[in-house]
N, C-alpha and C positions, 0 to 999 in steps of 0.2 A: 343262725347262717343260713342266708336262704338257699335256695335248691339252684340257682345261677350259679351262686359262688362256689357253691360244693360241685358243680358240674365243671366249672372252669379250671379248680384246682384239681380235679381228677383227669381233667385233657390235658392240662400242663405236664403233669406227670406222666401221663402215657406217653407224651413227645419225648419226655426226658428219658423215657426207659428203651427208646430206640438207640440213645446214646449209651447209657448205662443203665440197665435192669437193675443192678444191684445198688446203685445209689438212688434210684427212685423209689424202690422198696424200703429203703432204710427212711427215706423222708417221709413215706407214707407211715411206716412203723410209728415214726416222732410224732406225725399229726394225729393218728389215733390215741396215743398215750399222754398227748398233753393237753390237760382239761383247760378249758377258755373260762371256767367259773369254779367256785367251790369254797374260794376264801372269805371270810366273812365281812358282811356289810354291817353297818352298826345297828340295824334292827336285831339280825342275827346275834351279835354281841350280847344283847342283852339277856337273850336266853339262855347263855351260858354263865353269864355273871354270878349266879347264885351255888355253881358247881364248884367244888373244890378241884383246882386245875392242878397237874402235875405232869411233867415229861419224863419217859422213859425212852430207852435208845435199844435201836437196834443196828449194828453195826456202825455206821457216821450219821446215822438218820435220828431225829429226835421226834417223837411220836406224842402229839398229844392227848393227853385223857383228861377226862372229867367225872368226878363223881359226885352222886347225890346219896349221903350215906343214910342206910335203912338197915333195920334188924333182921328183914326177913331173907328171901333167897336174893343171891348175887345174879344181874342180869347185864349181859354187855351186849351194845347195840351198837351195829356195825353200819355205817349208812354207805349211799351206791354212788355213783358215777356224778362228778361236778355236783356233789351237795358237799354236808359237814355235820358236825353233831345236833347244829340247830333243828335238822327236820324232824327230828323226834318230840318237839315242841308238843305237837297235837296229843301224846301220849304220856307224857311226863307226869302231870298232874295223877292221871289214874293211878300209875305206876307208886308214886310216892304215898298215895292214899292206902296201897296194899303195904307200906312200910318195905317194898324192896330196896336192896342196897343197888342203885344202879350205875352202870359204868359206862361210858361211851368213848369211842376214839376217833380221831381224824385219821383219814387215809393219806398215803403218799400223796404229796402236793395239792393236798386239799386242805381247809380250816388252817390250823395253826401247826399243822406238822410238816416236816421237811420235805423236799424234793421237788423236783421240775417235771418229772416224767411218772406216770401213773402205770401200773401192773397189776394184775390180778395175783400174780405169784410171789409180787412183793408186799403187797396188801395182805398176803397169807400169812407171811412173814411179823409183819406189824400184829396182827392178831393173835398169833401166837406168843408174842411177847406179853400181851395184854392178859392174855388166858394164864400163863404160867405165872403173870404177877396178882392177878385179881381172884383168879380162881371161880369163875362164873359157874352156876349151874345150868345156866340158860343163855344161849347166843343168839339175839335175833340180828339178821342180814337182810338189809334192802338190796333187790337188784345185784348188782355185780359184788356187793356186799355180802350178800349171803353166798354167791360163788364162792368167793375168799374164804369165806366162813368154814364151809365145806373141805375146801381146799386144805386150809389149816388143820381142821380136826381128823382128816385122813392120813395128812403127811406125818401128824405129831403124836397122834394117838393121846389125846389130853383128857385125864380122867375125870378132872371136875366136871366137865360138860355131858350133862345128863340128857338136855333137850336142846333142839335146832329148830329155830322158827325162819322160814325162807318166804321173803315177801317178793313177787314178783321176780323170782331168780331166774338167771338162764341155764339151760339145762347143759350145755358144752360149750367150750370156746368156740369151736369150730363154726358153730351157727353165728356167736357174735361178728366174728370175722368176715363170714359171709356177708352177712347184713351191712358191715363195713363196705366190703368192697364192692358191693353193688349198688349201694348207696353212692360211693364215689365214682363209680363208672371204670375202676380199673380195668385193664387190659391184662392177658395172660401173664403178660412177662411181670408185672408188679405183683399180683396173685401169687405166682409160684415163687416170686425173689421173699415175699413175707414168710411165705412158708417154710423157706429156707433159713432166713434168719432166725425164726422162733427155734428151729429143729438145731441150730449151730448155738445160739443162747442158752438154752435150757436142757440139750441132750436127748429133747423128745419130740415128736410130731406134734401139732396144734390137736390132732385128734385124741391125743391120752390126756389132756386137760378137760376131762368131762365131769361135771357136777353130778350129773346124774350116776355114771359108774362108781365113782368114787363113795356115794352113799349107801352102796349095796356091803361096805365093810364097813358101816358106820353104826354103832350099838346105840348111841343116843338117839331117843323117841324124836319124831321129826313132824313137824305141823307147816304143810304148804299152802300158802294163801296167793291165788292168783287172779286177775280179773280177766274175763271171757274177750273184754274188747281192749286190752293191753296192745298199744300201738308201738312198745318199745322191745319188749319181749314177749313173742306170742305164746299164747294160752297153751299151745302143742306143748310146750317146753315144760310147763307145768305136770302134763300128760305123762311126758316120757321120765320125769322126776318121780312121780308117783308111782309108775311101774318099776322101776329101779329101788327106790328107799321102801322096802318092804315093811321097814317099822316107823311107817308115817301116813298121816291122813292128810287129805286134800278138803282146803275150802275154796269155791269157786264162786266168785264175785259177778257182778254186773254192772258197769257204770262207776267203776272207782276208779278206774283209769291204772296207769303203772304205779302211782304213787301211794295207794290203797290207804289213804289218810282217812278212813270214814270211820266215825265214832262207834257206828255199830259193830265193827272188827274188834274194837278193844275188849269186851266182855268175853269172846271167844278165844282171844289170845291170854287174856287172865285165868281163864278157865283152864287152857292147855298146861299154862305153867303150875297152878295149884294142884293139879289133878295127881 
């Protein structure tokens, strides 16, 4: 979506907020939580063809899971926004060579999972179901998938998880929302309305949902990987995570972007898993 279109939508909702700030805020939330992509195209489908596919459920949602069976440690792969399990193609062969038991899932409204809306809170529930079923020792989450993984481990105290690997993960929800509000150019009516809707929906303010703060009570060892030139989630988020997540180490990169799909990182990830 071009900058012009984004600003035009923001301006239209700002005008709407003069009539009903609550209606405009709801529209802003729906826009924020509606992925424009993330379902599989034909090339991506070929990546998951070799996996054992199984649906598990949370409430009325079917959750798509994929398994490449191995005899080693069980690894759960958790993708990010507007993505799906195919994003892990770059690392699957190396993990198979390690004979890991590889499990992945698709987020709400992504891949082959149910849903029309995405929230990190709902994603955390999907992850909780997958962890309880497959009992991974290691969870690897990219971007908001890393955030949702932390939420899930924090909320559910999942004993199987011994290690968390966070790739380009946000340090908190308020930063994610602030960047969204700024990008769209929302006025204070919509901004306050968004905050109120989250409080009403979850019984907690946006500030409560902090990846960094939640890690302070997580016992699993952590590996944080973040690029200094990340244009989606700023590098400062990694520093905040490292500061709070005492049982963790940080690998800083330069030039790998938000995706962090560089082959040079794979041996370091495997070393952390195997140590």
